[in-house]
C-alpha positions in Angstrom: 108.6 97.2 99.3 110.6 99.4 96.3 111.9 97.2 93.3 114.7 98.9 91.4 114.7 98.3 87.5 117.9 99.1 85.7 119.0 100.6 82.4 120.1 98.7 79.3 123.7 97.8 79.1 123.6 97.5 83.3 122.5 95.2 85.9 120.9 95.0 89.3 123.9 96.1 91.2 123.7 100.0 89.5 120.6 100.9 90.8 121.5 99.3 94.5 124.4 102.2 94.6 121.5 104.6 95.2 119.4 102.4 97.7 120.9 104.4 100.7 118.8 107.6 99.4 115.5 105.9 100.2 113.4 105.9 103.0 114.1 103.4 105.7 110.8 101.9 106.0 111.2 100.6 102.3 112.8 97.2 101.7 114.5 97.9 98.9 115.4 95.3 96.5 117.0 95.6 92.6 116.1 93.2 89.8 118.1 91.7 87.0 116.8 92.0 83.4 116.3 89.0 81.1 118.3 89.8 78.4 121.9 89.1 78.3 123.7 91.5 76.0 127.4 90.2 77.4 128.9 89.3 80.5 127.2 91.7 83.7 125.4 93.2 81.1 121.6 93.2 80.7 118.6 94.6 78.7 114.4 94.5 79.1 114.5 94.2 75.6 116.9 95.1 72.5 116.8 98.9 71.5 118.9 100.9 68.9 119.2 104.6 68.2 118.8 106.0 64.8 118.3 109.5 63.5 114.4 109.0 63.6 114.4 107.8 67.0 115.0 104.5 69.2 113.8 101.4 67.5 113.0 98.3 69.8 111.6 94.9 69.6 108.0 95.2 70.5 107.7 91.4 71.5 110.7 91.8 73.9 109.4 95.0 75.5 106.2 93.2 76.2 107.8 90.4 77.7 109.9 92.6 79.5 107.1 94.4 81.2 105.7 90.9 82.1 108.6 89.8 83.6 108.8 92.9 85.7 105.2 92.1 86.9 106.1 88.5 88.1 109.0 89.5 89.9 107.0 92.0 91.7 104.9 89.2 92.7 107.5 86.8 93.7 109.4 89.5 95.8 106.0 90.0 97.6 106.0 86.1 98.3 109.6 85.7 99.3 109.7 88.8 101.6 106.3 88.6 103.2 105.7 92.2 101.6 102.5 94.2 101.5 101.3 93.4 98.1 99.5 96.7 97.7 102.5 99.0 98.9 105.2 97.8 95.9 106.7 100.7 94.2 108.6 100.7 90.7 111.8 102.7 90.3 113.4 102.5 87.1 116.0 104.6 85.0 116.0 104.5 81.3 114.8 101.1 80.1 113.8 100.7 83.5 111.9 103.4 83.8 110.2 102.4 80.3 109.2 99.1 81.8 107.9 100.4 85.3 105.6 102.8 83.6 104.5 100.0 81.0 103.8 97.4 84.0 101.7 99.9 85.9 99.7 100.9 82.9 99.1 97.4 82.1 98.8 95.6 85.7 98.0 98.8 88.2 96.4 96.8 91.1 99.9 95.2 91.7 102.2 98.4 91.7 101.2 101.2 93.8 103.0 103.8 92.3 106.4 104.5 89.8 109.3 106.3 89.8 110.5 107.0 85.9 113.9 108.8 85.6 114.8 109.6 82.1 112.4 106.9 80.7 109.8 107.2 77.9 106.3 105.7 77.5 106.4 103.2 74.8 103.9 103.0 71.9 103.7 99.2 72.1 101.9 99.5 75.1 99.2 101.8 74.1 97.1 98.6 73.0 97.4 97.0 76.5 96.8 100.1 78.4 93.8 99.6 81.3 90.6 101.5 81.9 91.3 105.0 83.5 89.2 104.2 86.4 91.8 101.3 87.0 94.5 104.0 86.9 92.5 106.9 88.9 95.0 108.3 91.5 97.9 106.2 90.9 101.0 107.9 91.8 103.8 108.4 89.0 107.1 110.5 89.6 108.7 111.7 86.4 111.9 113.4 86.4 114.0 114.1 83.1 117.0 116.2 81.9 116.6 118.7 79.7 120.2 118.0 78.6 119.2 114.3 77.7 121.5 113.1 75.1 120.0 109.6 74.6 116.2 110.2 75.2 115.1 113.8 74.6 113.2 115.8 76.9 110.5 115.4 74.5 109.9 112.2 75.6 109.0 113.0 78.6 107.1 115.8 77.5 105.1 113.5 75.7 104.7 110.9 78.4 103.4 114.0 80.7 100.8 114.8 78.0 99.4 111.0 77.5 99.5 110.4 81.6 97.6 113.5 82.6 94.0 112.3 80.8 94.7 108.5 82.1 94.0 109.7 85.9 97.1 109.2 87.5 98.6 111.3 90.0 101.6 112.8 88.0 104.4 114.8 89.5 107.0 116.1 87.1 110.1 117.6 87.1 112.6 118.5 84.5 116.4 119.0 85.3 119.4 120.4 83.8 120.9 117.1 83.4 121.8 114.7 80.7 121.1 111.3 80.6 122.1 110.2 84.3 120.7 109.7 87.5 122.2 112.7 89.9 122.0 113.5 93.7 119.4 115.8 92.9 117.1 113.6 90.8 117.4 110.5 93.0 117.2 112.8 96.0 113.7 114.4 94.6 112.4 110.9 93.8 113.3 109.8 97.3 111.3 112.7 98.8 108.3 111.9 96.7 108.3 108.4 97.9 108.6 109.2 101.4 105.3 111.8 101.1 103.5 108.7 99.4 104.3 106.5 102.4 103.2 109.4 104.9 100.2 109.7 103.3 99.2 105.9 103.0 100.6 105.4 107.1 98.3 108.5 107.5 95.3 107.0 105.7 95.7 103.9 107.8 95.7 105.4 111.0 92.9 107.4 110.2 90.6 103.9 110.0 90.3 103.6 106.5 91.4 99.5 105.8 92.9 99.4 102.2 93.7 103.4 101.5 94.6 103.7 97.9 97.8 105.0 96.7 97.5 109.2 95.8 
């Protein structure tokens, strides 16, 4: 199962516009974030951009990634999905929440696609041990011309994630703060490889293949 998480100011429909890019073996669903900003406009947490960088509500952010984890559990129950094979794919604030969910509850998340996001300092106290994160697959794609979350956020996330033991795939593209056919296509190809490797591991007789 692939659970898509939208960015600030959008809703679940904005992510489902891209579902056809992904492998047909996946059940693709999209979650709505809990904070309503205005009709049809939602957020995982309040955020504002300042000259010094984004300023957020840390308590809301924590509630946001916990909300996403609960949604995963409820979706697994509702659709009878394999709980060991649930991936999160997020854009912008959805990418931020996806990374936080993986780093705090890796047994519930098989892997993450993070498009144009960042790694919140507020999540650092909650990150689990590198032993629990070892080998968890993470895909990051970010625009070098991102006008909202500059490329330095992706590079900082890369530097912080590698020592945690995750299996990181990292791409920079000449795009702004946006999902494009190229960025989503790369994410889709990466996710198909993850599914292929899990299928091969299962076929070889390993009962509970660990994500790579």
